[in-house]
DSSP file (Angstrom, degrees, kcal/mol; ACC not computed):
  #  RESIDUE AA STRUCTURE BP1 BP2  ACC     N-H-->O    O-->H-N    N-H-->O    O-->H-N    TCO  KAPPA ALPHA  PHI   PSI    X-CA   Y-CA   Z-CA
    1    1 A Q              0   0    0      0, 0.0     2,-0.5     0, 0.0   110,-0.0   0.000 360.0 360.0 360.0 127.2   -6.5   -4.7  -16.8
    2    2 A V        -     0   0    0     25,-0.1     2,-0.5    97,-0.1    24,-0.2  -0.934 360.0-160.6-109.7 127.8   -5.8   -4.7  -13.1
    3    3 A R  E     -A   25   0A   0     22,-3.0    22,-1.9    -2,-0.5     2,-0.4  -0.920   5.1-166.0-108.4 134.2   -8.1   -2.6  -10.8
    4    4 A L  E     -A   24   0A   0     -2,-0.5   110,-0.6   108,-0.4     2,-0.5  -0.971   4.0-171.9-121.7 132.2   -6.9   -1.7   -7.3
    5    5 A V  E     -A   23   0A   0     18,-1.9    18,-2.2    -2,-0.4     2,-0.2  -0.969   7.7-158.6-128.5 115.8   -9.1   -0.3   -4.6
    6    6 A E  E     +A   22   0A   0     -2,-0.5     2,-0.3    16,-0.2    16,-0.2  -0.623  18.6 164.7 -89.2 150.9   -7.7    0.9   -1.3
    7    7 A S  E     +A   21   0A   0     14,-2.1    14,-2.6    -2,-0.2   109,-0.1  -0.961  38.2  70.7-153.9 168.2   -9.7    1.2    1.9
    8    8 A G        +     0   0    0      1,-0.3    11,-0.3    -2,-0.3    14,-0.0   0.319  61.4 132.4 104.4  -6.8   -9.2    1.7    5.6
    9    9 A G        +     0   0    0     12,-0.1    -1,-0.3     9,-0.1     2,-0.3  -0.197  22.5 124.3 -71.0 169.0   -8.1    5.3    5.8
   10   10 A G  E     -d  118   0B   0    107,-0.6   109,-2.7   106,-0.1     2,-0.5  -0.986  58.9 -53.9 168.7-167.4   -9.6    7.8    8.2
   11   11 A L  E     +d  119   0B   0     -2,-0.3     2,-0.3   107,-0.2   109,-0.2  -0.899  54.2 163.3-105.4 124.1   -8.9   10.3   10.9
   12   12 A V  E     -d  120   0B   0    107,-2.6   109,-2.7    -2,-0.5     2,-0.2  -0.937  35.6-110.6-135.9 158.7   -7.0    9.1   14.0
   13   13 A Q  E >   -d  121   0B   0     -2,-0.3     3,-2.2   107,-0.2    74,-0.2  -0.542  52.2 -79.4 -84.0 155.7   -5.2   10.7   16.9
   14   14 A A  T 3  S+     0   0    0    107,-2.4    74,-0.2     1,-0.3    -1,-0.1  -0.270 120.6  29.7 -54.0 137.1   -1.5   10.5   17.2
   15   15 A G  T 3  S+     0   0    0     72,-3.1    71,-0.6     1,-0.3    -1,-0.3   0.273  98.4 116.6  92.1  -9.8   -0.4    7.2   18.6
   16   16 A G    <   -     0   0    0     -3,-2.2    71,-2.3    71,-0.2     2,-0.3  -0.093  56.7-123.2 -82.7-175.2   -3.4    5.4   17.1
   17   17 A S        -     0   0    0     68,-0.2     2,-0.3    69,-0.2    68,-0.2  -0.940  19.8-177.7-133.8 151.6   -3.6    2.6   14.5
   18   18 A L  E     - B   0  84A   0     66,-2.2    66,-3.3    -2,-0.3     2,-0.5  -0.979  16.1-146.9-141.4 152.6   -5.1    2.0   11.1
   19   19 A R  E     - B   0  83A   0    -11,-0.3     2,-0.3    -2,-0.3    64,-0.2  -0.961  16.9-159.2-122.8 113.1   -5.1   -1.0    8.8
   20   20 A L  E     - B   0  82A   0     62,-2.6    62,-2.1    -2,-0.5     2,-0.3  -0.644   5.1-161.1 -89.6 147.3   -5.2   -0.2    5.1
   21   21 A S  E     -AB   7  81A   0    -14,-2.6   -14,-2.1    -2,-0.3     2,-0.4  -0.945   9.3-166.7-126.0 149.2   -6.4   -2.8    2.5
   22   22 A C  E     -AB   6  80A   0     58,-2.1    58,-2.3    -2,-0.3     2,-0.4  -0.944   9.9-165.9-136.4 113.9   -5.8   -3.0   -1.2
   23   23 A A  E     -AB   5  79A   0    -18,-2.2   -18,-1.9    -2,-0.4     2,-0.3  -0.859   5.9-153.1-104.8 133.1   -7.9   -5.4   -3.2
   24   24 A A  E     +A    4   0A   0     54,-2.6     2,-0.3    -2,-0.4   -20,-0.2  -0.809  21.3 159.4-105.8 144.6   -7.0   -6.4   -6.8
   25   25 A S  E     +A    3   0A   0    -22,-1.9   -22,-3.0    -2,-0.3     3,-0.1  -0.954  44.7  53.4-151.3 168.0   -9.5   -7.5   -9.5
   26   26 A G  S    S+     0   0    0     -2,-0.3     2,-0.3     1,-0.2    -1,-0.1   0.641  83.4 102.9  81.5  16.0   -9.7   -7.8  -13.2
   27   27 A S        -     0   0    0      2,-0.1    -1,-0.2   -24,-0.1   -25,-0.1  -0.964  67.0-141.6-132.0 147.3   -6.5   -9.8  -13.8
   28   28 A I  S    S+     0   0    0     -2,-0.3     2,-0.4    -3,-0.1    -1,-0.1   0.600  88.1  81.5 -77.2 -10.9   -5.7  -13.4  -14.6
   29   29 A Y  S    S-     0   0    0      2,-0.0    -2,-0.1     4,-0.0     2,-0.1  -0.786  72.0-147.4 -96.9 137.0   -2.7  -13.0  -12.3
   30   30 A G    >   -     0   0    0     -2,-0.4     3,-2.1     1,-0.1     4,-0.2  -0.385  37.3 -91.9 -90.3 175.9   -3.1  -13.2   -8.5
   31   31 A F  G >  S+     0   0    0     44,-0.4     3,-1.4     1,-0.3    44,-0.1   0.727 120.3  72.9 -62.2 -20.6   -1.0  -11.3   -6.0
   32   32 A N  G 3  S+     0   0    0      1,-0.3    -1,-0.3    43,-0.2    25,-0.1   0.713  99.2  46.9 -65.4 -19.0    1.4  -14.2   -5.9
   33   33 A A  G <  S+     0   0    0     -3,-2.1     2,-0.4     2,-0.0    -1,-0.3   0.302 104.6  79.3-102.0   6.5    2.6  -13.0   -9.3
   34   34 A M    <   -     0   0    0     -3,-1.4     2,-0.5    -4,-0.2    67,-0.2  -0.890  69.7-136.2-120.6 143.7    2.9   -9.4   -8.4
   35   35 A N  E     -E  100   0B   0     65,-1.7    65,-2.1    -2,-0.4     2,-0.4  -0.862  35.0-156.5 -87.1 133.7    5.4   -7.2   -6.6
   36   36 A I  E     -EF  99  53B   0     17,-2.7    17,-2.6    -2,-0.5     2,-0.3  -0.921  13.8-177.7-124.4 138.6    3.3   -4.9   -4.4
   37   37 A Y  E     -EF  98  52B   0     61,-3.0    61,-2.5    -2,-0.4     2,-0.4  -0.953  19.4-145.9-135.3 149.3    4.1   -1.5   -3.0
   38   38 A W  E     +EF  97  51B   0     13,-2.7    12,-3.0    -2,-0.3    13,-1.6  -0.977  24.0 176.7-110.6 132.5    2.5    1.1   -0.8
   39   39 A Y  E     -EF  96  49B   0     57,-2.6    57,-2.8    -2,-0.4     2,-0.3  -0.837   9.6-160.0-122.6 164.5    3.3    4.8   -1.5
   40   40 A R  E     -EF  95  48B   0      8,-2.4     8,-3.0    -2,-0.3     2,-0.4  -0.991   5.3-161.7-144.1 154.6    2.0    8.0    0.1
   41   41 A Q  E     -E   94   0B   0     53,-1.9    53,-2.3    -2,-0.3     6,-0.2  -0.957   6.9-164.3-140.2 118.7    1.8   11.6   -0.9
   42   42 A A    >   -     0   0    0     -2,-0.4     3,-2.2     4,-0.4    51,-0.1  -0.641  43.5 -78.3 -95.2 156.7    1.4   14.5    1.6
   43   43 A P  T 3  S+     0   0    0      0, 0.0    -1,-0.1     0, 0.0     3,-0.1  -0.305 118.2  10.1 -55.9 131.9    0.3   18.0    0.5
   44   44 A G  T 3  S+     0   0    0      1,-0.2     2,-0.3    -3,-0.1    -3,-0.0   0.497 113.4  97.5  78.2   3.8    3.2   19.9   -1.0
   45   45 A K  S <  S-     0   0    0     -3,-2.2    -1,-0.2     3,-0.0     2,-0.1  -0.859  75.5-107.5-123.6 158.4    5.4   16.8   -1.1
   46   46 A Q        -     0   0    0     -2,-0.3    -4,-0.4     1,-0.1     2,-0.1  -0.439  48.8 -88.0 -76.8 156.5    6.4   14.3   -3.8
   47   47 A R        -     0   0    0     -6,-0.2     2,-0.4    -2,-0.1    -6,-0.2  -0.445  51.0-163.0 -64.5 135.3    5.0   10.8   -3.6
   48   48 A E  E     -F   40   0B   0     -8,-3.0    -8,-2.4    -2,-0.1     2,-0.2  -0.932  20.4-111.4-126.4 147.7    7.3    8.6   -1.6
   49   49 A W  E     +F   39   0B   0     -2,-0.4   -10,-0.3   -10,-0.2     3,-0.1  -0.526  32.9 172.4 -74.5 140.6    7.7    4.8   -1.2
   50   50 A V  E     -     0   0B   0    -12,-3.0    12,-2.6     1,-0.4     2,-0.3   0.755  57.2 -10.1-115.5 -50.6    6.5    3.4    2.1
   51   51 A A  E     -FG  38  61B   0    -13,-1.6   -13,-2.7    10,-0.2    -1,-0.4  -0.983  52.3-162.3-155.2 157.8    6.6   -0.4    2.0
   52   52 A A  E     -FG  37  60B   0      8,-2.1     8,-1.7    -2,-0.3     2,-0.3  -0.992   5.9-170.6-144.8 149.0    7.0   -3.3   -0.4
   53   53 A I  E     -FG  36  59B   0    -17,-2.6   -17,-2.7    -2,-0.3     6,-0.2  -0.976  19.6-150.3-140.3 131.1    6.3   -7.0   -0.6
   54   54 A T    >   -     0   0    0      4,-2.1     3,-2.0    -2,-0.3   -19,-0.1  -0.289  34.6 -96.0 -96.2 176.4    7.6   -9.2   -3.4
   55   55 A T  T 3  S+     0   0    0      1,-0.3   -20,-0.1     2,-0.1   -21,-0.1   0.747 127.9  55.0 -62.7 -23.2    6.5  -12.4   -5.1
   56   56 A G  T 3  S-     0   0    0      2,-0.1    -1,-0.3     0, 0.0     3,-0.1   0.300 119.9-112.5 -90.9   8.4    8.8  -14.2   -2.7
   57   57 A D    <   +     0   0    0     -3,-2.0     2,-0.4     1,-0.3    -2,-0.1   0.688  67.0 147.5  68.0  21.6    7.1  -12.6    0.3
   58   58 A S        -     0   0    0      2,-0.0    -4,-2.1     0, 0.0     2,-0.3  -0.727  30.6-159.0 -82.8 137.6   10.2  -10.5    1.1
   59   59 A S  E     +G   53   0B   0     -2,-0.4     2,-0.3    -6,-0.2    -6,-0.2  -0.832  15.1 178.2-120.6 156.5    9.3   -7.2    2.7
   60   60 A D  E     -G   52   0B   0     -8,-1.7    -8,-2.1    -2,-0.3     2,-0.3  -0.977   8.5-157.6-152.7 159.2   11.0   -3.8    3.1
   61   61 A Y  E     -G   51   0B   0     -2,-0.3   -10,-0.2   -10,-0.2     2,-0.1  -0.961  26.0-103.1-141.2 152.0   10.2   -0.4    4.5
   62   62 A A    >>  -     0   0    0    -12,-2.6     3,-1.7    -2,-0.3     4,-1.0  -0.450  39.9-115.3 -67.1 149.8   11.1    3.2    4.4
   63   63 A D  T 34 S+     0   0    0      1,-0.3     3,-0.4     2,-0.2    -1,-0.1   0.830 112.5  64.3 -58.0 -32.3   13.2    4.3    7.3
   64   64 A S  T 34 S+     0   0    0      1,-0.2    -1,-0.3     3,-0.0   -14,-0.1   0.682 113.2  31.1 -67.9 -17.5   10.5    6.7    8.4
   65   65 A V  T X> S+     0   0    0     -3,-1.7     3,-2.2   -15,-0.2     4,-2.1   0.435  82.9 129.0-120.9  -2.3    8.0    3.8    9.1
   66   66 A K  T 3< S+     0   0    0     -4,-1.0     4,-0.1    -3,-0.4    -3,-0.0  -0.298  79.6  17.6 -58.6 136.2   10.3    0.9   10.2
   67   67 A G  T 34 S+     0   0    0      2,-0.4    -1,-0.3     1,-0.1     3,-0.1   0.274 125.4  58.8  85.5 -11.2    9.1   -0.6   13.4
   68   68 A R  T <4 S+     0   0    0     -3,-2.2    17,-2.0     1,-0.2     2,-0.3   0.694  97.1  53.9-117.0 -34.3    5.7    0.9   13.1
   69   69 A F  E  <  -C   84   0A   0     -4,-2.1    -2,-0.4    15,-0.2     2,-0.4  -0.799  58.0-167.9-108.4 147.7    4.2   -0.3    9.8
   70   70 A T  E     -C   83   0A   0     13,-2.1    13,-2.9    -2,-0.3     2,-0.4  -0.990   6.8-155.4-135.8 126.7    3.8   -3.9    8.6
   71   71 A I  E     +C   82   0A   0     -2,-0.4     2,-0.3    11,-0.2    11,-0.2  -0.819  24.3 156.8 -99.8 140.7    3.0   -5.0    5.1
   72   72 A S  E     -C   81   0A   0      9,-1.8     9,-3.2    -2,-0.4     2,-0.3  -0.947  20.3-151.5-151.5 168.5    1.3   -8.4    4.5
   73   73 A K  E     -C   80   0A   0     -2,-0.3     2,-0.5     7,-0.3     7,-0.2  -0.990  15.1-147.3-147.7 156.3   -0.8  -10.1    1.8
   74   74 A D  E >>> -C   79   0A   0      5,-3.1     5,-1.8    -2,-0.3     4,-0.7  -0.928  13.7-169.6-121.5 100.9   -3.4  -12.8    1.4
   75   75 A N  G >45S+     0   0    0     -2,-0.5     3,-0.6     1,-0.2   -44,-0.4   0.847  85.1  58.3 -63.3 -35.1   -2.9  -14.3   -2.1
   76   76 A A  G 345S+     0   0    0      1,-0.2    -1,-0.2    -3,-0.1    -2,-0.0   0.833 115.4  36.2 -63.7 -31.9   -6.2  -16.2   -1.9
   77   77 A K  G <45S-     0   0    0     -3,-0.7    -1,-0.2     2,-0.2   -53,-0.2   0.422 103.7-128.8 -98.8  -1.2   -8.1  -13.0   -1.5
   78   78 A N  T <<5 +     0   0    0     -4,-0.7   -54,-2.6    -3,-0.6     2,-0.4   0.916  65.8 133.0  50.8  46.7   -5.8  -10.9   -3.8
   79   79 A T  E   < -BC  23  74A   0     -5,-1.8    -5,-3.1   -56,-0.2     2,-0.3  -0.988  42.6-162.4-132.9 135.9   -5.5   -8.4   -1.0
   80   80 A V  E     -BC  22  73A   0    -58,-2.3   -58,-2.1    -2,-0.4     2,-0.3  -0.901  12.9-156.6-115.6 148.3   -2.5   -6.6    0.5
   81   81 A Y  E     -BC  21  72A   0     -9,-3.2    -9,-1.8    -2,-0.3     2,-0.4  -0.880  13.9-159.8-125.5 152.8   -2.6   -4.9    3.9
   82   82 A L  E     -BC  20  71A   0    -62,-2.1   -62,-2.6    -2,-0.3     2,-0.6  -0.901  12.1-158.9-131.6 105.2   -0.6   -2.2    5.6
   83   83 A Q  E     -BC  19  70A   0    -13,-2.9   -13,-2.1    -2,-0.4     2,-0.6  -0.751  11.3-165.2 -83.9 122.4   -0.9   -2.2    9.4
   84   84 A M  E     +BC  18  69A   0    -66,-3.3   -66,-2.2    -2,-0.6     2,-0.3  -0.938  11.9 173.2-117.9 111.9    0.0    1.2   10.7
   85   85 A N        +     0   0    0    -17,-2.0   -68,-0.2    -2,-0.6   -69,-0.1  -0.741  58.5  22.4-114.9 163.3    0.8    1.6   14.4
   86   86 A S  S    S-     0   0    0    -71,-0.6    -1,-0.2    -2,-0.3   -69,-0.2   0.901  84.7-159.2  49.4  49.5    2.0    4.5   16.5
   87   87 A L        -     0   0    0    -71,-2.3   -72,-3.1    -3,-0.2   -71,-0.2  -0.260   8.6-159.4 -66.4 145.0    0.8    6.9   13.9
   88   88 A K    >   -     0   0    0    -74,-0.2     3,-2.1    -3,-0.1     4,-0.2  -0.830  32.6-110.3-118.8 156.7    2.3   10.4   13.8
   89   89 A P  G >  S+     0   0    0      0, 0.0     3,-1.8     0, 0.0    31,-0.3   0.836 117.6  64.3 -54.8 -32.2    1.0   13.6   12.3
   90   90 A D  G 3  S+     0   0    0      1,-0.3   -48,-0.0   -48,-0.0    -3,-0.0   0.632  88.9  68.9 -68.5 -12.1    3.8   13.4    9.7
   91   91 A D  G <  S+     0   0    0     -3,-2.1    -1,-0.3     2,-0.0     2,-0.2   0.561  70.3 121.0 -79.2  -8.3    2.1   10.2    8.5
   92   92 A T    <   +     0   0    0     -3,-1.8     2,-0.3    -4,-0.2    27,-0.2  -0.391  41.3 105.8 -60.4 123.2   -0.8   12.2    7.2
   93   93 A A  E    S- H   0 118B   0     25,-1.9    25,-2.6    -2,-0.2     2,-0.6  -0.967  76.0 -81.1-178.1 169.8   -1.1   11.6    3.4
   94   94 A V  E     -EH  41 117B   0    -53,-2.3   -53,-1.9    -2,-0.3     2,-0.4  -0.871  47.5-145.9 -88.7 126.3   -3.0    9.9    0.7
   95   95 A Y  E     -EH  40 116B   0     21,-2.8    21,-1.9    -2,-0.6     2,-0.4  -0.826  14.8-164.7-101.5 132.0   -1.8    6.3    0.6
   96   96 A Y  E     -E   39   0B   0    -57,-2.8   -57,-2.6    -2,-0.4     2,-0.4  -0.905  13.9-141.9-120.0 141.5   -1.7    4.4   -2.7
   97   97 A C  E     -E   38   0B   0     -2,-0.4    16,-2.0   -59,-0.2     2,-0.4  -0.840  22.8-174.6 -96.5 138.2   -1.4    0.8   -3.6
   98   98 A N  E     -EI  37 112B   0    -61,-2.5   -61,-3.0    -2,-0.4     2,-0.3  -0.998   5.4-170.1-136.6 137.4    0.8   -0.1   -6.6
   99   99 A V  E     -EI  36 111B   0     12,-1.9    12,-2.1    -2,-0.4     2,-0.5  -0.953  10.2-154.7-128.2 150.4    1.5   -3.4   -8.3
  100  100 A L  E     -EI  35 110B   0    -65,-2.1   -65,-1.7    -2,-0.3    10,-0.2  -0.986  17.0-146.1-124.4 119.0    4.0   -4.5  -11.0
  101  101 A L        -     0   0    0      8,-2.5   -67,-0.1    -2,-0.5     8,-0.1  -0.312  37.2 -74.8 -79.0 165.2    3.0   -7.4  -13.2
  102  102 A P    >   -     0   0    0      0, 0.0     3,-1.5     0, 0.0    -1,-0.2  -0.139  43.1-111.3 -60.0 158.2    5.6  -10.0  -14.5
  103  103 A A  T 3  S+     0   0    0      1,-0.3    -2,-0.1    -3,-0.1     6,-0.0   0.724 112.5  62.8 -65.8 -23.4    7.9   -9.0  -17.4
  104  104 A W  T 3  S+     0   0    0      2,-0.1    -1,-0.3     0, 0.0     2,-0.2   0.519  76.5 114.9 -82.1  -3.5    6.2  -11.3  -19.9
  105  105 A V    <   -     0   0    0     -3,-1.5     2,-0.4     1,-0.1    -4,-0.0  -0.462  65.0-132.4 -69.2 134.0    2.8   -9.5  -19.7
  106  106 A T  S    S+     0   0    0     -2,-0.2    -1,-0.1     3,-0.0    -2,-0.1  -0.749  71.6   5.5 -87.1 131.8    1.7   -7.7  -22.9
  107  107 A G  S    S+     0   0    0     -2,-0.4    -2,-0.0  -106,-0.0     0, 0.0  -0.568 116.1   7.3  95.0-161.3    0.5   -4.2  -22.3
  108  108 A P        +     0   0    0      0, 0.0     3,-0.1     0, 0.0    -2,-0.0  -0.233  49.7 175.0 -60.0 141.7    0.6   -2.2  -19.1
  109  109 A R        +     0   0    0      1,-0.1    -8,-2.5    -8,-0.1     2,-0.5   0.535  59.5  74.0-118.0 -16.4    2.4   -3.7  -16.2
  110  110 A D  E     +I  100   0B   0    -10,-0.2     2,-0.3   -12,-0.0   -10,-0.2  -0.902  59.1 176.6-111.1 120.3    2.3   -0.9  -13.7
  111  111 A Y  E     -I   99   0B   0    -12,-2.1   -12,-1.9    -2,-0.5     2,-0.3  -0.941   9.8-165.7-129.4 146.9   -1.1   -0.1  -11.9
  112  112 A W  E     -I   98   0B   0     -2,-0.3  -108,-0.4   -14,-0.2   -14,-0.2  -0.953  14.3-134.2-129.0 146.0   -2.2    2.3   -9.2
  113  113 A G        -     0   0    0    -16,-2.0  -108,-0.2    -2,-0.3     3,-0.1  -0.304  33.2-105.4 -83.8 179.7   -5.2    2.6   -7.0
  114  114 A Q        -     0   0    0   -110,-0.6  -109,-0.1     1,-0.2   -18,-0.1   0.624  61.8-119.7 -84.4 -14.6   -7.1    5.8   -6.4
  115  115 A G        -     0   0    0    -18,-0.1     2,-0.4   -21,-0.0   -19,-0.2   0.051  12.7-118.6  96.3 155.4   -5.7    6.2   -2.9
  116  116 A T  E     - H   0  95B   0    -21,-1.9   -21,-2.8  -109,-0.1     2,-0.3  -1.000  27.4-119.8-134.3 135.1   -7.1    6.4    0.6
  117  117 A Q  E     - H   0  94B   0     -2,-0.4  -107,-0.6   -23,-0.2     2,-0.5  -0.562  23.8-171.6 -81.2 130.3   -6.7    9.4    2.9
  118  118 A V  E     -dH  10  93B   0    -25,-2.6   -25,-1.9    -2,-0.3     2,-0.5  -0.989   5.1-177.4-118.4 122.8   -5.0    9.0    6.3
  119  119 A T  E     -d   11   0B   0   -109,-2.7  -107,-2.6    -2,-0.5     2,-0.5  -0.983   6.3-168.1-124.4 124.1   -5.1   12.0    8.6
  120  120 A V  E     -d   12   0B   0     -2,-0.5     2,-0.2   -31,-0.3  -107,-0.2  -0.952  10.1-158.1-114.8 118.6   -3.4   11.9   12.0
  121  121 A S  E      d   13   0B   0   -109,-2.7  -107,-2.4    -2,-0.5    -2,-0.0  -0.623 360.0 360.0 -96.2 154.3   -4.2   14.7   14.4
  122  122 A S              0   0    0     -2,-0.2    -1,-0.1  -109,-0.2  -109,-0.1   0.428 360.0 360.0 -88.6 360.0   -2.1   15.9   17.3
């Protein structure tokens, strides 16, 4: 069982910055063995992918956040971060951390956190 806890959300003005964190616990696997993703869901919209970082430390981003968001991780702390700069009102959403365990794992491989609210005011 992997538990994910997001933190760092809050209310900011447009143009401001936030740094989200996602800490993992309850697994014999560290973040070095996981593909890690950030998603977000705004009211009235479907959940959308925002950023990803793989076991090989390759990263990728949705077009809507490229140049503004940066994903990183600290394997020793089992924590992944999302640095969010130049925030826009359209970034307002609940942000979720998601991990995918290796294929040889028995049982569930896909885990989600409870989310952290990000609100950007104009």
